[in-house]
DRENVEX-206958 format. One record per residue (C-alpha): residue number from 1; residue in one letter; x negated, y negated, z negated. Coordinates in steps of 0.1 Angstrom, whole numbers, always signed. Each point is the difference from the previous one (the first is absolute). Layout:
NUM_A_X_Y_Z;
...
END
This chain:
1_X_-208_-254_-756;
2_X_+1_+37_+5;
3_X_-5_+25_-26;
4_X_-18_+28_-1;
5_X_+6_+33_-6;
6_X_+27_+17_+25;
7_X_-23_+30_+9;
8_X_+36_+17_+19;
9_X_+0_-26_+26;
10_X_-13_+12_+38;
11_X_-25_-15_+11;
12_X_+17_-3_+29;
13_X_+23_-24_-18;
14_X_-32_-28_-9;
15_X_-7_-1_+40;
16_X_+37_-10_+9;
17_X_-10_-32_-32;
18_X_-34_-6_+13;
19_X_+0_+4_+39;
20_X_-14_-32_+9;
21_X_-28_+23_-4;
22_X_-9_+32_+20;
23_X_+3_+31_-27;
24_X_-24_+20_-8;
25_X_+1_+36_-5;
26_X_+2_+8_-38;
27_X_+1_+32_-21;
28_X_+36_+2_-14;
29_X_-8_+1_-35;
30_X_-10_-25_-21;
31_X_+22_-31_-14;
32_X_+22_-21_+32;
33_X_-15_-26_-16;
34_X_-37_+3_-9;
35_X_+5_+14_+39;
36_X_+24_-32_+9;
37_X_-36_-22_-7;
38_X_-27_+16_+13;
39_X_+23_-4_+38;
40_X_-4_-35_-15;
41_X_-39_+1_+3;
42_X_-10_-20_+26;
43_X_-35_+8_+19;
44_X_+10_-43_+20;
45_X_-4_-13_-38;
46_X_-27_+18_-12;
47_X_-22_-10_+27;
48_X_+18_-27_-2;
49_X_-16_-7_-39;
50_X_-33_+16_+7;
51_X_-8_-30_+32;
52_X_+19_-28_-26;
53_X_-28_+17_-28;
54_X_-30_-4_+31;
55_X_+14_-39_+13;
56_X_-17_-9_-32;
57_X_-40_+1_+5;
58_X_-9_+13_-34;
59_X_+18_+15_-30;
60_X_-34_-2_-16;
61_X_+11_+4_-37;
62_X_-31_-27_-3;
63_X_+17_-20_+27;
64_X_+12_-43_+5;
65_X_+41_+0_-23;
66_X_+5_-30_-4;
67_X_+25_-21_+12;
68_X_-15_-12_+35;
69_X_-9_+40_+8;
70_X_+32_+6_-9;
71_X_+15_-19_+17;
72_X_-24_+3_+37;
73_X_+11_+34_-7;
74_X_-37_+13_-6;
75_X_-10_+20_-32;
76_X_+15_+26_-25;
77_X_+15_-33_-18;
78_X_+24_+2_+31;
79_X_+3_+36_+9;
80_X_+9_+5_-40;
81_X_+30_-30_+6;
82_X_+8_+17_+33;
83_X_+2_+33_-18;
84_X_+24_-17_-31;
85_X_+22_-14_+23;
86_X_+6_+36_+23;
87_X_+11_+10_-37;
88_X_+19_-23_-5;
89_X_+22_+0_+36;
90_X_+6_+36_-6;
91_X_+15_-11_-33;
92_X_+20_-22_+8;
93_X_+13_+24_+34;
94_X_+14_+21_-31;
95_X_+11_-24_-19;
96_X_-22_-6_-23;
97_X_-7_+38_-11;
98_X_-41_-12_-2;
99_X_-15_-12_-25;
100_X_-30_-14_+23;
101_X_-34_-10_-31;
102_X_-37_-6_-4;
103_X_-28_+13_-16;
104_X_-28_-29_-1;
105_X_-30_+4_-19;
106_X_-39_-11_+4;
107_X_-28_+28_+5;
108_X_-30_-12_-16;
109_X_-33_-5_+24;
110_X_-11_+45_+1;
111_X_-20_+18_+21;
112_X_+21_-14_+38;
113_X_+16_-25_-19;
114_X_-22_-30_+3;
115_X_+20_-25_-18;
116_X_+30_+0_-24;
117_X_+29_+8_+27;
118_X_+37_-3_-2;
119_X_+18_+31_+8;
120_X_+40_+5_+6;
121_X_+13_+32_+1;
122_X_+37_-4_+21;
123_X_+27_+21_-7;
124_X_+40_+7_-3;
125_X_+24_+25_-21;
126_X_+25_+11_+13;
127_X_+18_+7_-38;
128_X_+18_+37_-11;
129_X_+37_-3_-2;
130_X_+2_+28_-26;
131_X_-9_-21_-36;
132_X_-13_+36_-12;
133_X_-19_+7_+29;
134_X_-14_-32_+17;
135_X_-26_-5_-30;
136_X_-16_+29_+29;
137_X_-26_-14_+26;
138_X_-8_+17_+32;
139_X_-30_-26_+17;
140_X_-17_-4_+33;
141_X_-29_-19_+13;
142_X_-22_-19_+26;
143_X_-30_-20_-8;
144_X_+3_-35_+21;
145_X_-30_-10_+1;
146_X_-28_+5_+26;
147_X_-34_+1_+8;
148_X_-25_-4_+26;
149_X_-42_+15_+2;
150_X_-7_-18_-26;
151_X_+18_-1_-34;
152_X_-8_-28_-13;
153_X_+11_-24_+41;
154_X_+29_-15_-12;
155_X_+7_-24_+31;
156_X_-6_+28_+29;
157_X_+19_+17_+24;
158_X_+21_+26_-28;
159_X_+28_+19_+16;
160_X_+6_+29_-20;
161_X_+20_+10_+19;
162_X_+1_+37_-14;
163_X_-21_-8_-30;
164_X_+22_-5_-4;
165_X_+32_-17_+12;
166_X_+14_+29_+8;
167_X_+10_+11_-34;
168_X_+16_-35_-6;
169_X_+18_+2_+28;
170_X_+10_+36_-19;
171_X_+5_-14_-33;
172_X_+20_-31_+21;
173_X_+20_+22_+18;
174_X_+18_+18_-23;
175_X_+8_-27_-23;
176_X_+20_-8_+29;
177_X_+13_+28_+3;
178_X_+7_+20_-30;
179_X_+7_-34_-16;
180_X_+40_+5_+24;
181_X_+1_+32_-21;
182_X_+10_-2_-42;
183_X_-21_+32_-20;
184_X_+6_+3_-39;
185_X_-39_-3_-7;
186_X_-20_-34_+11;
187_X_-26_+1_+30;
188_X_-26_-25_+8;
189_X_-18_-10_+25;
190_X_-30_-17_-8;
191_X_-33_-15_+20;
192_X_-28_-4_-17;
193_X_-36_-20_+14;
194_X_-37_+0_-20;
195_X_+4_+41_+12;
196_X_-34_-9_+26;
197_X_-19_-15_-29;
198_X_+6_+31_-25;
199_X_+38_+5_-3;
200_X_+7_-30_-19;
201_X_+33_-9_+5;
202_X_+15_+39_-5;
203_X_-24_-6_-30;
204_X_+18_-24_-15;
205_X_+34_+10_+5;
206_X_-2_+34_-14;
207_X_-6_-17_-32;
208_X_+19_-22_+2;
209_X_+32_+35_+3;
210_X_-22_+12_-24;
211_X_-4_-20_-30;
212_X_+41_-11_+9;
213_X_+5_+42_-5;
214_X_+18_-3_+38;
215_X_+13_+37_+10;
216_X_-17_+7_+27;
217_X_+1_+32_+18;
218_X_-13_-2_+34;
219_X_-22_-23_+15;
220_X_-3_+6_+39;
221_X_-33_-22_+11;
222_X_+1_-3_+44;
223_X_-36_-7_+5;
224_X_-11_-1_+40;
225_X_+31_+17_+11;
226_X_-3_-17_+37;
227_X_-10_+39_+18;
228_X_-30_-17_+21;
229_X_+7_+6_+36;
230_X_-33_+22_+3;
231_X_-10_+30_+9;
232_X_+3_+29_-24;
233_X_+29_-19_-15;
234_X_+27_+22_-12;
235_X_+33_-25_+1;
236_X_+25_+29_-16;
237_X_-20_-2_-34;
238_X_-3_-22_-22;
239_X_-29_+8_-31;
240_X_+18_+0_-42;
241_X_-29_-1_-20;
242_X_+7_+12_-38;
243_X_-25_+3_-26;
244_X_+0_+33_-24;
245_X_-16_-2_-32;
246_X_+18_-36_-5;
247_X_-24_-36_-9;
248_X_+18_-8_-32;
249_X_-1_+35_-16;
250_X_-16_+6_-36;
251_X_-27_+21_-10;
252_X_+29_+26_-17;
253_X_+19_+0_+35;
254_X_-32_+6_+20;
255_X_-1_+32_-19;
256_X_+37_+9_-4;
257_X_+5_-3_+41;
258_X_-36_+18_+4;
259_X_+13_+34_-24;
260_X_+34_-3_+18;
261_X_-16_-3_+33;
262_X_+21_-29_+10;
263_X_-28_-19_+19;
264_X_+27_+2_+28;
265_X_+27_-15_-16;
266_X_-3_-40_-9;
267_X_+25_-24_-1;
268_X_-20_-8_+37;
269_X_+8_+32_+14;
270_X_+37_+4_-8;
271_X_+8_-32_+23;
272_X_-22_+9_+23;
273_X_+18_+40_+3;
274_X_+33_-26_-3;
275_X_-9_-23_+29;
276_X_-5_+37_+16;
277_X_+27_+11_-6;
278_X_+25_-37_+15;
279_X_-19_+2_+27;
280_X_+16_+35_+7;
281_X_+36_-5_-10;
282_X_+0_-36_+23;
283_X_-16_+5_+34;
284_X_-24_-31_+9;
285_X_-24_+19_+16;
286_X_-29_-10_-19;
287_X_-11_+33_-16;
288_X_-20_-9_-39;
289_X_-33_+20_-4;
290_X_-10_+2_-36;
291_X_-36_-8_-8;
292_X_-3_+13_-37;
293_X_-34_-34_-7;
294_X_+10_-27_-13;
295_X_-9_-19_+26;
296_X_-24_-1_+30;
297_X_-36_+25_-2;
298_X_-14_-30_-25;
299_X_+25_-31_+14;
300_X_+25_-16_-23;
301_X_+36_-13_+1;
302_X_+26_-19_-17;
303_X_+19_+30_-15;
304_X_-24_+12_-14;
305_X_+1_-37_-30;
306_X_+27_+16_-5;
307_X_-6_+33_-3;
308_X_-26_-17_-29;
309_X_+26_-11_-19;
310_X_+18_+35_-3;
311_X_+25_-13_+29;
312_X_+15_+28_+29;
313_X_-21_-10_+31;
314_X_-9_+13_+31;
315_X_-15_-15_+35;
316_X_+15_+2_+35;
317_X_-26_-8_+27;
318_X_-2_+11_+41;
319_X_-18_+33_+5;
320_X_-29_-6_+16;
321_X_-16_-37_-6;
322_X_-21_-13_+34;
323_X_-25_-23_-32;
324_X_-12_-26_+35;
325_X_+35_-16_-6;
326_X_-8_-2_-39;
327_X_-14_-33_-18;
328_X_-20_-13_+35;
329_X_-2_-32_+16;
330_X_+24_+7_+30;
331_X_-28_+1_+32;
332_X_-7_+20_+33;
333_X_-34_+20_-2;
334_X_-15_+20_+22;
335_X_+39_+13_+12;
336_X_+11_+5_-30;
337_X_+33_-25_-13;
338_X_-8_-6_-41;
339_X_+22_-17_-22;
340_X_+35_+5_-21;
341_X_+25_-12_+27;
342_X_+37_+10_+8;
343_X_-10_+9_+32;
344_X_-17_+36_-15;
345_X_+39_+4_-22;
346_X_+22_+25_+13;
347_X_+36_-16_-23;
348_X_+18_+27_+6;
349_X_-21_+20_-18;
350_X_+4_-25_-26;
351_X_+42_+2_+5;
352_X_-11_+39_-10;
353_X_-19_-10_-36;
354_X_+25_-29_-9;
355_X_+33_+26_+7;
356_X_-16_+27_-17;
357_X_-15_-29_-30;
358_X_+36_-7_-6;
359_X_+17_+30_+1;
360_X_-30_+19_-25;
361_X_+14_-36_-16;
362_X_+41_+4_+7;
363_X_-4_+35_-17;
364_X_-19_-7_-28;
365_X_+21_-28_-6;
366_X_+36_+20_-1;
367_X_-11_+26_-15;
368_X_-3_+6_-39;
369_X_-26_-5_-27;
370_X_-22_+26_+0;
371_X_+12_+29_-29;
372_X_-19_-12_-36;
373_X_-27_+19_-16;
374_X_+4_+32_+19;
375_X_-16_+30_-22;
376_X_-9_+36_+10;
377_X_-1_+18_-27;
378_X_-28_+24_-7;
379_X_+0_+5_-39;
380_X_+8_+35_+6;
381_X_-21_+21_+28;
382_X_+30_+10_+28;
383_X_+3_+7_+34;
384_X_+26_-22_+1;
385_X_-7_-33_-1;
386_X_+30_-26_-20;
387_X_-3_-36_+4;
388_X_+25_-26_-11;
389_X_+0_-39_+10;
390_X_+21_-27_-15;
391_X_+29_-12_+20;
392_X_+2_-35_+23;
393_X_+28_-22_+10;
394_X_+19_+7_+28;
395_X_-10_+36_+5;
396_X_+16_+20_+7;
397_X_-18_+30_+3;
398_X_-36_+12_-2;
399_X_-24_+18_+26;
400_X_-29_+26_-15;
401_X_-23_-2_+33;
402_X_-34_+25_-1;
403_X_-38_+10_+21;
404_X_-25_+23_-8;
405_X_-29_-14_-13;
406_X_-23_+3_+36;
407_X_+31_-26_+13;
408_X_-1_-32_+1;
409_X_+36_-7_+12;
410_X_+39_+3_-21;
411_X_+4_+37_+23;
412_X_+27_+10_-26;
413_X_+35_-16_-13;
414_X_+31_+18_-30;
415_X_+25_-23_-5;
416_X_+12_+1_-29;
417_X_+29_-18_-8;
418_X_+7_-30_-26;
419_X_-20_+15_-34;
420_X_-38_-9_-10;
421_X_-11_+37_-1;
422_X_-4_+19_+17;
423_X_-22_+41_-1;
424_X_-14_+12_+34;
425_X_-16_+37_+7;
426_X_-30_-11_+10;
427_X_-28_+0_-18;
428_X_-15_-33_-15;
429_X_-36_+11_+3;
430_X_+7_+8_+45;
431_X_+20_-29_+7;
432_X_+4_-39_-3;
433_X_+26_-14_-8;
434_X_+22_-36_+0;
435_X_+37_-17_-7;
436_X_+12_-23_+21;
437_X_+39_-13_-10;
438_X_+28_-4_+32;
439_X_+25_-22_+2;
440_X_+36_+6_+14;
441_X_-5_-13_+31;
442_X_-40_+23_+2;
443_X_-22_-30_-5;
444_X_-32_+23_-18;
445_X_-19_-12_-26;
446_X_-43_-6_-2;
447_X_-7_+41_-13;
448_X_-14_+0_-33;
449_X_-21_+25_-12;
450_X_+1_+12_-34;
451_X_-22_+0_-26;
452_X_-7_+35_-24;
453_X_+26_+0_-32;
454_X_-21_+22_-27;
END
């Protein structure tokens, strides 16, 4: 078990430690333990995971899950048992560091579910090592169910290699490599079912998390991250979708957001920016393209189920989808191949997506909590801007970040020390501010946009 946080350790030393595999070119910045985890991500293991999931013939939520089918390795029941066994294998390798669990429930009959159906989410928890920080949670997820051209077909071949064995493989691979390290905050590696039937698994999990008061700070949903090998693809790019006006916002909150021009500053959008910053700090060969929209046009995914419960969440998806390879029966017509098969998946691309997810998870779980009750003083008319906030554990200092109101990312920052109040020679009328906490090793929290204090 390696310990997180040795940012000063050179990457060349890590190359000697993991000499069994060639070292990729990496940015010299960043946490050395996170760099080490990224180096351990394996495209070959991801390929084996995707091919294993495809081997279950169908992972339709409606497919059989009895003992006979599970013993024969067919259907969604066999798939979830295998996923659980993988999490357990990773836990055994790290001395029992993962808590492997299932979240089972019966979904009533509905539009895409003809009869009451058991749905089972499978997940593993890497508990944070800091007693005060362990309640903070960052989460990665993908859906392991699949479908062919007919949502109700419970027996036909539905390989689901890209949609979404690729996302499931990302969650599993993150669990495999990050479980070898320790982090102050908790990481959950989740795989859900029922996505194709209407986000059933993620909706149930998010509601449970809300009811039980889980402190989930970030959800990374990976859905269709296989980098389909077709014309027009951009193998160096992954899209990151994020909501603007929070789905769970009250009318009062929406009124305040509109009045302050905060449509681009939702907690989910802060995660998207954090992903982009992480990609610059840790070279994975993948550049996130931030899409300022909840999801693809008039389409949805599991991250929105978390958004609806008030959790910040984003979606990773390949840059250009091939619809001949999604929700299609496997066949060849007029020379065109249809179906979601492994041969269309770029496993090296999925590995890069896994590295970016792992780097983001590790960075967030290493960082202090975001500062509390961030306020921008607005009682008096002044050209200077004063911000206040509440201190958080492990913070060695704080940064004020800002941008032009017409911008999107945090273009400017100023370290203000280990204080809870700062005044900048900038007019609040002309910029958008935020504050983030920084620990002694340089790990940065998610930024928090202030509320006005009058």
